[in-house]
C-alpha positions in Angstrom: 5.3 -29.7 -81.9 2.0 -30.9 -80.5 2.0 -34.1 -82.9 5.0 -33.6 -84.9 3.3 -35.9 -87.5 -0.2 -35.0 -88.4 0.1 -32.5 -91.2 2.7 -30.4 -92.7 3.7 -27.5 -94.7 6.6 -26.2 -96.8 8.8 -23.3 -95.7 6.9 -20.8 -97.9 7.9 -17.2 -98.2 5.4 -14.4 -98.5 4.0 -14.3 -101.8 5.2 -17.7 -102.7 1.6 -18.8 -104.0 2.8 -18.0 -107.5 5.6 -20.6 -107.2 5.6 -24.3 -108.0 3.0 -26.8 -109.1 0.0 -27.2 -106.8 -0.2 -23.5 -105.6 -3.6 -21.8 -106.1 -4.1 -18.2 -106.5 -4.5 -16.8 -102.7 -8.1 -15.9 -101.8 -9.0 -12.4 -102.4 -10.1 -12.5 -98.6 -11.8 -9.6 -97.1 -8.8 -9.2 -94.8 -6.4 -8.5 -97.8 -8.3 -5.4 -98.4 -8.5 -3.7 -95.1 -6.2 -1.1 -94.1 -3.6 -1.0 -91.3 -6.1 1.2 -89.1 -8.8 -1.5 -89.4 -6.5 -4.5 -88.3 -5.1 -2.2 -85.4 -8.6 -2.4 -83.8 -9.4 -4.9 -81.1 -10.9 -7.9 -82.4 -14.0 -9.7 -81.1 -13.1 -13.2 -82.4 -11.9 -15.3 -79.6 -13.6 -13.4 -76.7 -15.7 -15.3 -74.2 -19.2 -14.2 -73.5 -18.1 -12.3 -70.4 -15.3 -10.7 -72.4 -17.8 -9.5 -75.1 -19.9 -8.1 -72.5 -17.2 -6.2 -71.2 -16.3 -4.9 -74.7 -19.8 -3.8 -75.1 -19.9 -2.2 -71.8 -17.0 0.1 -72.8 -18.5 1.5 -75.8 -21.7 2.2 -74.0 -24.2 -0.5 -74.4 -26.8 -0.5 -71.6 -26.6 -3.3 -69.1 -30.2 -4.5 -69.9 -29.1 -5.1 -73.5 -25.8 -6.7 -73.2 -27.0 -10.4 -72.7 -29.1 -10.0 -75.9 -26.5 -8.3 -77.8 -23.7 -10.9 -76.9 -26.1 -13.8 -78.2 -26.8 -12.0 -81.5 -23.1 -11.4 -82.1 -22.2 -14.9 -81.0 -24.7 -16.2 -83.6 -23.4 -13.9 -86.3 -19.5 -14.7 -85.5 -19.8 -18.5 -85.1 -23.1 -19.8 -86.7 -23.2 -17.6 -89.7 -19.3 -16.7 -89.9 -19.7 -13.4 -91.1 -16.4 -11.2 -91.2 -18.2 -7.8 -91.4 -20.6 -6.0 -89.0 -22.4 -4.7 -92.0 -23.5 -8.3 -92.6 -25.2 -8.6 -89.4 -28.6 -7.9 -90.8 -30.6 -7.9 -87.5 -28.8 -5.2 -85.9 -29.6 -1.7 -86.2 -27.7 0.4 -88.7 -26.4 2.5 -85.8 -25.3 -0.3 -83.6 -23.4 -1.8 -86.6 -21.5 1.6 -87.2 -20.9 1.8 -83.3 -19.4 -1.9 -83.5 -17.4 -0.9 -86.5 -16.0 2.2 -85.2 -14.4 0.4 -82.3 -13.9 -3.4 -83.0 -13.0 -5.7 -85.9 -14.0 -9.2 -87.1 -11.9 -9.5 -90.3 -10.1 -12.7 -91.2 -6.6 -12.9 -91.2 -4.7 -12.6 -94.7 -4.3 -15.9 -96.5 -0.9 -15.5 -98.1 -1.1 -18.9 -100.0 -3.3 -21.9 -100.4 -2.3 -25.3 -102.1 -4.5 -28.1 -103.1 -3.3 -31.6 -103.3 -4.1 -34.1 -106.0 -5.8 -36.1 -103.2 -7.9 -33.3 -102.0 -6.0 -32.0 -99.1 -5.8 -28.3 -98.8 -3.2 -26.3 -96.9 -3.6 -22.3 -96.2 -0.7 -20.2 -95.2 -2.0 -17.6 -92.9 -0.3 -14.3 -91.9 -0.9 -12.5 -88.6 0.3 -9.4 -87.0 3.6 -9.1 -85.4 2.5 -9.0 -81.9 5.9 -8.6 -80.4 7.7 -10.7 -83.1 9.0 -7.7 -84.9 7.2 -8.6 -88.3 4.2 -10.4 -89.3 4.2 -14.2 -88.8 2.8 -17.2 -90.9 1.4 -20.4 -89.8 0.1 -23.4 -91.7 -3.4 -24.9 -91.4 -4.3 -28.3 -93.2 -7.8 -29.6 -94.2 -8.0 -33.4 -94.9 -11.3 -34.6 -96.3 -12.1 -38.2 -96.0 -15.0 -40.6 -96.5 -17.4 -40.0 -93.5 -15.5 -36.8 -92.1 -13.2 -33.7 -92.7 -10.4 -33.0 -90.3 -8.9 -29.7 -89.7 -5.2 -29.5 -88.3 -4.6 -26.5 -86.4 -1.6 -24.8 -85.2 -1.0 -23.4 -81.6 2.4 -21.8 -82.2 4.5 -20.1 -84.7 7.5 -22.4 -84.8 8.2 -24.7 -81.9 10.4 -25.1 -78.8 10.7 -28.9 -79.2 13.3 -30.1 -81.6 12.0 -33.7 -82.4 14.5 -35.1 -84.9 12.2 -36.4 -87.4 9.9 -33.6 -87.5 10.3 -30.6 -89.9 8.6 -28.1 -87.6 11.2 -28.9 -85.1 13.9 -27.2 -87.3 12.0 -23.8 -86.9 12.5 -21.9 -83.7 9.7 -20.7 -81.6 8.7 -17.1 -82.6 5.7 -16.7 -80.6 2.4 -18.3 -79.3 -0.8 -17.7 -81.1 -3.6 -16.0 -79.4 -7.0 -17.5 -78.8 -8.3 -15.4 -81.7 -5.6 -16.7 -83.9 -6.3 -20.2 -83.2 -10.0 -19.9 -83.7 -9.5 -17.7 -86.8 -7.8 -21.0 -88.5 -11.2 -22.8 -88.1 -13.1 -19.8 -89.4 -10.8 -19.1 -92.4 -11.2 -22.8 -93.3 -14.9 -22.7 -93.0 -14.9 -19.7 -95.2 -13.0 -21.3 -98.0 -14.8 -24.6 -98.0 -18.3 -22.8 -97.9 -19.0 -24.6 -94.5 -21.1 -21.8 -92.6 -24.8 -22.2 -92.9 -27.2 -19.5 -94.3 -30.7 -19.4 -93.3 -31.7 -22.1 -95.7 -28.9 -24.3 -94.7 -29.9 -23.8 -91.1 -33.3 -25.1 -92.0 -31.9 -28.0 -93.7 -29.7 -28.8 -90.4 -32.9 -29.1 -88.4 -34.6 -31.3 -90.8 -31.6 -33.7 -90.9 -31.6 -34.0 -87.1 -34.9 -35.9 -87.3 -32.9 -39.2 -88.4 -30.3 -38.9 -85.4 -32.2 -41.2 -83.2 -32.1 -44.2 -85.6 -28.4 -43.9 -86.3 -27.6 -43.7 -82.6 -28.8 -47.2 -82.3 -25.8 -48.4 -84.5 -23.4 -48.8 -81.8 -26.1 -50.2 -79.2 -26.9 -53.1 -81.4 -23.3 -54.2 -81.4 -23.1 -54.4 -77.8 -21.8 -58.0 -77.5 -18.5 -56.7 -79.5 -15.1 -56.9 -77.7 -14.4 -53.5 -76.2 -11.9 -52.4 -78.8 -14.4 -53.2 -81.7 -17.4 -51.7 -79.8 -15.4 -48.3 -79.3 -14.6 -48.3 -83.2 -18.4 -48.9 -83.9 -19.4 -46.1 -81.7 -16.8 -43.8 -83.5 -18.4 -44.6 -86.8 -21.8 -44.1 -85.5 -20.7 -40.7 -84.3 -19.5 -39.9 -87.5 -22.6 -40.8 -89.4 -24.6 -38.9 -86.7 -22.5 -35.7 -87.3 -23.0 -35.7 -90.9 -26.5 -36.5 -90.7 -27.1 -33.8 -88.4 -25.2 -30.9 -89.9 -23.8 -31.7 -93.3 -20.7 -30.1 -92.4 -17.3 -30.3 -94.2 -15.2 -29.9 -91.1 -16.4 -32.6 -88.5 -13.1 -32.8 -86.7 -10.6 -30.5 -85.2 -6.9 -31.8 -84.2 -4.5 -29.5 -82.5 -1.6 -31.3 -84.1 -0.1 -28.6 -86.3 2.9 -26.1 -85.5 3.8 -26.1 -81.8 3.1 -27.7 -78.7 -0.5 -27.0 -77.5 0.4 -27.4 -73.7 3.1 -24.7 -74.0 0.1 -22.4 -74.8 -2.6 -24.1 -73.1 -4.7 -21.1 -71.9 -5.0 -19.7 -75.4 -5.8 -23.1 -76.8 -8.1 -23.8 -73.9 -10.2 -20.5 -74.8 -10.1 -21.3 -78.4 -11.4 -24.8 -78.1 -14.2 -23.9 -75.5 -15.5 -21.4 -78.0 -15.3 -24.1 -81.0 -17.3 -26.5 -78.9 -20.0 -24.3 -77.5 -23.2 -25.7 -78.4 -24.8 -22.0 -79.5 -22.0 -21.5 -82.0 -19.6 -23.6 -83.8 -20.9 -26.4 -82.0 -18.3 -29.0 -82.4 -18.5 -32.1 -80.2 -15.7 -32.4 -77.8 -15.4 -36.0 -78.9 -14.6 -34.5 -82.5 -11.6 -32.2 -80.9 -8.2 -34.0 -80.4 -5.4 -32.3 -78.6 -1.9 -33.9 -79.1 1.0 -33.4 -76.9 4.6 -34.8 -77.1 4.4 -35.4 -73.6 4.2 -32.4 -71.3 3.2 -34.5 -68.3 1.9 -31.8 -66.0 -0.6 -30.4 -68.7 -2.2 -33.8 -69.5 -4.5 -33.9 -66.6 -5.5 -30.3 -67.3 -6.7 -31.5 -70.9 -9.3 -33.9 -69.3 -10.3 -31.8 -66.4 -10.7 -28.6 -68.1 -11.4 -29.4 -71.7 -12.8 -32.8 -71.9 -11.4 -33.4 -75.4 -9.9 -36.5 -76.8 -6.2 -36.9 -75.9 -3.2 -37.9 -78.4 0.4 -38.7 -77.4 3.2 -38.2 -79.8 5.0 -41.6 -78.5 7.3 -42.8 -81.3 9.5 -44.8 -79.3 9.1 -47.6 -76.6 12.2 -46.9 -74.5 13.7 -43.7 -72.9 17.1 -44.1 -74.7 15.4 -43.9 -78.0 12.6 -41.5 -77.3 15.2 -39.0 -75.7 16.7 -38.8 -79.2 13.4 -38.8 -81.3 11.5 -36.5 -78.8 13.9 -34.6 -76.5 11.0 -33.6 -74.1 11.1 -37.2 -72.9 14.6 -36.2 -71.0 12.3 -34.2 -68.8 9.1 -36.3 -68.7 10.4 -39.8 -69.2 8.1 -42.8 -70.2 7.2 -44.0 -66.8 5.7 -40.5 -65.8 4.0 -40.1 -69.2 2.4 -43.5 -69.1 1.2 -42.8 -65.6 -0.3 -39.7 -66.6 -2.2 -41.5 -69.5 -3.5 -43.9 -67.0 -5.0 -41.4 -64.7 -6.2 -39.1 -67.7 -9.8 -37.9 -66.6 -12.6 -39.8 -68.5 -10.3 -42.4 -70.2 -12.2 -45.6 -71.2 -12.7 -47.8 -74.1 -15.3 -45.3 -75.4 -12.8 -42.5 -75.0 -9.2 -44.1 -75.8 -6.1 -42.4 -75.9 -4.5 -42.2 -79.4 -0.6 -43.0 -79.5 1.1 -41.7 -82.6 3.7 -43.8 -83.7 6.1 -42.8 -86.8 7.4 -45.7 -88.7 11.3 -45.1 -89.1 13.3 -47.7 -91.1 15.7 -49.6 -88.7 15.1 -47.3 -86.0 11.8 -48.0 -84.0 9.9 -50.6 -86.5 11.2 -53.9 -85.1 9.1 -57.0 -84.0 10.6 -56.5 -80.8 9.7 -52.7 -80.6 6.0 -53.7 -81.4 5.9 -56.3 -78.6 7.3 -53.8 -76.1 4.8 -51.2 -77.3 2.0 -53.6 -76.3 3.7 -54.0 -72.9 4.2 -50.4 -72.4 0.5 -49.5 -72.9 -0.9 -52.3 -71.1 -3.9 -51.2 -69.2 -4.4 -48.1 -71.1 -7.6 -47.9 -73.2 -5.6 -47.0 -76.5 -5.7 -46.7 -80.1 -2.3 -46.5 -81.9 -2.0 -44.5 -85.1 1.0 -45.9 -87.3 2.3 -43.1 -89.5 4.5 -44.0 -92.5 7.4 -41.4 -92.1 7.0 -38.4 -94.7 10.4 -37.1 -95.9 11.3 -33.5 -95.8 14.4 -31.6 -97.0 17.5 -32.2 -94.9 16.3 -35.4 -93.1 18.3 -38.4 -92.6 15.3 -40.7 -91.7 13.6 -43.1 -94.1 10.4 -44.6 -93.9 9.9 -48.2 -93.0 9.1 -50.8 -95.7 5.3 -51.2 -96.1 5.7 -55.0 -95.2 7.3 -54.1 -92.1 4.7 -51.6 -91.1 1.9 -54.3 -91.8 3.8 -56.8 -89.7 3.9 -54.3 -86.9 0.4 -53.4 -87.0 -0.6 -57.0 -87.2 1.4 -57.6 -83.8 -0.5 -54.8 -82.2 -3.9 -55.7 -83.6 -3.5 -59.6 -82.4 -2.9 -57.9 -79.0 -6.3 -56.2 -78.9 -5.1 -52.7 -80.2 -6.9 -50.7 -83.0 -3.9 -49.9 -85.2 -5.0 -48.3 -88.3 -1.9 -47.4 -90.8 -2.4 -43.7 -91.6 -2.4 -43.2 -95.3 -0.1 -40.3 -96.2 -2.2 -37.4 -97.5 -0.9 -34.2 -99.2 2.7 -35.2 -99.6 2.8 -33.4 -103.2 2.2 -30.0 -101.3 4.3 -30.8 -98.2 1.2 -31.2 -96.2 1.6 -34.9 -94.8 2.4 -35.7 -91.3 5.6 -34.2 -89.8 6.4 -31.6 -92.6 4.7 -28.5 -91.3 7.0 -25.3 -91.3 6.6 -21.7 -92.2 9.2 -19.1 -93.1 8.9 -17.0 -89.9 12.1 -16.4 -88.0 12.6 -15.5 -84.3 14.4 -12.1 -84.4 16.8 -10.8 -81.7 15.2 -8.1 -79.4 17.1 -5.3 -81.0 15.7 -6.4 -84.3 12.2 -6.7 -83.2 12.1 -3.3 -81.6 13.7 -1.7 -84.5 11.0 -3.1 -86.9 8.2 -2.0 -84.4 9.2 1.5 -84.0 9.0 2.1 -88.0 
């Protein structure tokens, strides 16, 4: 998967919301009440402005109105977050009826929701088959923290990679998600968290923005700090700016859920460009992180075409071990991966690459491993996230002792690298790093065709 280790989910069967502690009753979302015909309509979610204009052309909207209509739709879909054309109150009744006749903007079905004792939320979302033979399910996870809220988004149903420490790696790839489905995870989470602004909320946002200039001076006053410390201060300043400006619950997106984003790059790119559009969801590209297990040819494209933050699922300091932990290393070994990171567009102390490193007892957690990691990353502006291993059913790995993790972190910190130890979140609902998995299975061609003919 993209970052096998950010968040996770149990293998939940449809309807499992009633099973086990921690499950909440699924939302009675609008999507659940719509009939099959409604779901069969083409969706306007996940389309570029140009594609929206083309869709309006097909249904007869005059050319001179299209730009205005696209702007109106964009606002209602991504600023106000409506999921019914009937709620678009500044559009004429006739135009709303025309849109509803030809298109849909309904959300995917929420098959289940879980709430952890630490506040982490996990949603199991159900999407149409689209060639898979039967509906598919993916996991999306929200982690609230002081100063920010992070949404972990999936890019594929299952995964082609077989990272040995990752639960998702045990689920074969079923299919790629579309840009609409990737973006829908963000929209559903905002719905459930009440994170879309009504008009009163929009007025509040404008008022809070008056204080931004003062907050922005926070990092500037610390200009004499060492480079790594200055970058940390700038990051904290950006968090404060975002909260002051918007009051958002979701401040960050990480493409670290199910799947390898670079094996579904076009859909991921399209979704993230919409998410970062300043006239819609308006999430800063500095608040978006795309994680890869090391698909070297795609790394440059992340920086050149998206300009978001980059994270690398590293987990080992030599090819022999990484071949076992992250098998894609056999195709793109460490030397090629590190070269791609050094040449990443825009990399600097202000835009560091994050390296994810799972701590596995007696596997990759020695003092020698820590020292070699320092050498491996030499010359790369980097932040290293140390991730205590989170167990899942059937794994043979164990988490490193806490003292060993702290010793490992101390070596990295003394070498000048920011190396936070990521506190496990959502373990009680299988929503911690490295545990993501759904019950969707890849079917044989004959099985898929038989189901789709019904």
